C-alpha positions as CSV (number, residue, x, y, z in Angstrom):
1,M,69.7,83.3,107.5
2,F,72.0,85.6,105.6
3,R,75.4,83.5,106.2
4,K,78.4,84.0,104.0
5,S,80.2,80.8,103.1
6,N,84.0,81.6,103.5
7,S,86.4,80.7,100.9
8,N,88.7,78.3,103.1
9,G,85.5,75.8,102.1
10,N,84.8,74.7,105.6
11,G,81.1,75.7,105.7
12,N,80.9,77.4,109.0
13,G,81.7,80.8,108.1
14,V,84.2,81.6,110.3
15,M,86.9,83.6,109.0
16,K,91.1,81.7,109.4
17,P,94.0,83.7,109.9
18,T,96.4,84.1,107.6
19,N,100.4,83.2,108.2
20,N,101.6,83.7,104.7
21,K,103.1,86.5,104.4
22,R,102.6,87.6,100.6
23,E,98.8,87.7,101.9
24,Q,99.3,90.0,105.1
25,I,97.8,93.8,104.6
26,P,101.1,96.2,104.7
27,S,101.9,98.5,107.0
28,V,101.2,102.3,106.0
29,M,102.8,104.8,106.9
30,T,101.3,108.4,105.0
31,Q,102.7,111.2,103.6
32,D,102.1,113.1,107.1
33,M,104.1,111.1,109.1
34,H,107.3,111.8,110.1
35,I,109.4,109.6,112.1
36,L,112.6,109.7,114.3
37,G,113.6,106.5,115.2
38,N,113.9,103.0,114.2
39,I,110.8,100.5,112.6
40,V,111.5,97.1,113.1
41,S,108.5,94.7,111.2
42,D,108.4,91.5,110.3
43,G,106.1,91.6,107.4
44,N,105.0,94.1,104.5
45,V,106.0,97.5,104.5
46,D,104.1,100.4,102.7
47,F,106.5,103.7,103.5
48,D,105.0,107.6,102.0
49,G,106.2,109.1,105.1
50,T,109.3,111.0,106.3
51,L,112.0,108.2,108.7
52,N,115.1,110.0,110.1
53,G,116.1,106.3,111.6
54,N,116.5,102.5,110.2
55,I,114.0,100.6,108.6
56,R,114.0,96.6,108.5
57,C,110.9,94.6,107.3
58,S,110.7,92.2,104.7
59,T,109.1,93.4,102.2
60,L,109.7,97.5,101.8
61,T,107.8,99.9,99.2
62,I,109.6,103.2,99.4
63,R,106.9,105.3,97.4
64,S,107.0,109.2,95.5
65,N,106.9,111.5,99.1
66,G,108.7,108.8,100.9
67,Y,112.0,110.0,102.0
68,V,114.7,108.1,104.5
69,K,117.9,108.9,106.2
70,G,119.4,105.4,107.2
71,E,119.7,102.3,106.8
72,V,117.6,100.1,104.9
73,V,117.2,96.4,105.8
74,A,114.7,94.2,103.4
75,N,114.3,91.4,101.4
76,N,112.7,93.2,99.3
77,V,112.7,96.7,98.6
78,M,111.4,98.7,95.6
79,I,112.2,102.7,95.4
80,Y,109.8,105.3,94.3
81,G,110.7,108.2,96.5
82,K,114.2,108.8,98.6
83,V,116.8,107.2,100.2
84,K,120.2,108.7,101.6
85,G,122.3,105.7,103.3
86,L,122.8,101.7,103.2
87,I,120.1,99.6,101.0
88,R,120.5,95.6,102.4
89,A,117.9,94.0,100.5
90,K,117.8,90.8,98.3
91,N,115.8,92.3,95.4
92,V,115.8,96.2,94.5
93,Q,114.1,98.0,92.4
94,L,115.2,101.7,91.7
95,F,111.8,103.0,89.9
96,S,112.1,106.3,87.5
97,T,111.2,108.4,90.2
98,C,113.8,107.6,92.9
99,N,116.5,109.4,94.2
100,V,118.7,107.5,95.8
101,E,122.2,108.7,97.4
102,G,124.8,105.9,99.4
103,I,125.7,102.2,98.8
104,I,122.9,99.5,97.3
105,M,123.9,95.9,98.6
106,H,121.8,93.7,96.9
107,E,121.3,90.2,94.8
108,T,119.2,91.8,92.3
109,V,118.6,94.7,91.2
110,A,116.3,96.7,88.0
111,I,117.0,100.3,87.0
112,E,113.9,101.7,85.6
113,D,115.0,104.4,82.6
114,G,115.3,107.5,85.0
115,A,116.3,106.8,88.0
116,F,118.7,109.0,90.2
117,I,121.7,106.9,91.7
118,D,124.4,108.7,93.4
119,G,126.8,106.1,95.2
120,K,127.7,102.7,94.6
121,F,126.6,98.9,94.3
122,K,127.8,95.5,95.9
123,R,126.4,92.8,94.5
124,T,126.5,90.0,96.8
125,D,125.6,86.2,96.8
126,K,124.1,86.2,100.5
127,V,122.6,89.6,102.0
128,H,122.2,88.9,106.1
129,T,122.0,91.6,108.9
130,D,125.3,92.3,110.0
131,D,128.6,93.7,108.6
132,E,132.1,92.9,109.2
133,S,135.0,93.8,107.3
134,S,137.0,91.2,106.3
135,E,140.3,90.3,105.1
136,D,140.1,91.0,101.4
137,G,138.1,94.2,101.8
138,D,134.6,92.6,100.9
139,F,131.6,92.6,103.5
140,V,131.2,89.8,105.7
141,F,127.4,88.4,107.1
142,D,126.3,87.1,110.1
143,D,123.3,85.4,110.8
144,S,123.3,87.0,114.7
145,N,120.8,89.1,115.9
146,T,123.4,91.9,116.3
147,L,121.5,94.6,114.5
148,D,118.5,93.8,116.7
149,A,120.7,94.7,119.5
150,K,121.9,97.8,117.5
151,V,118.6,99.0,117.0
152,L,117.7,99.2,120.5
153,E,120.2,101.0,121.5
154,N,119.6,103.5,118.8
155,L,116.0,103.7,119.8
156,R,117.8,104.3,123.3
157,L,119.7,106.8,122.2
158,I,116.4,108.7,121.2
159,R,115.0,108.7,124.5
């Protein structure tokens, strides 16, 4: 009697879950979160807390109160807050309120006026998850899951 029709057009009122990562609701860590360890997600992360550890996800947004001390690995990174450590991402956006100290490995980068950056930019054609040094000093990346093993190893060390 009071059934709403859904947007997927099947008319039976049943919502189907979406598999599109862009439509997923992000995992949100608020300002009162203080994490000692690693965060691993297949989806999007909206971070406004404090992390002493590494974070790996599809899309990461570090809000103005967010602070990450460790390694960041993602396809897309948007930074409004503070990061100390290595950032590996396809697309990096640094906004005017950000404070980044460390190395930024990227395919594309956008920097707003006023962004504080103390470190080094390394443009790469293809960013992967695990770095090894090559003979010419450039970074070479491997598609293996060795970073996953390192994350698990780090989790064991925290106990």
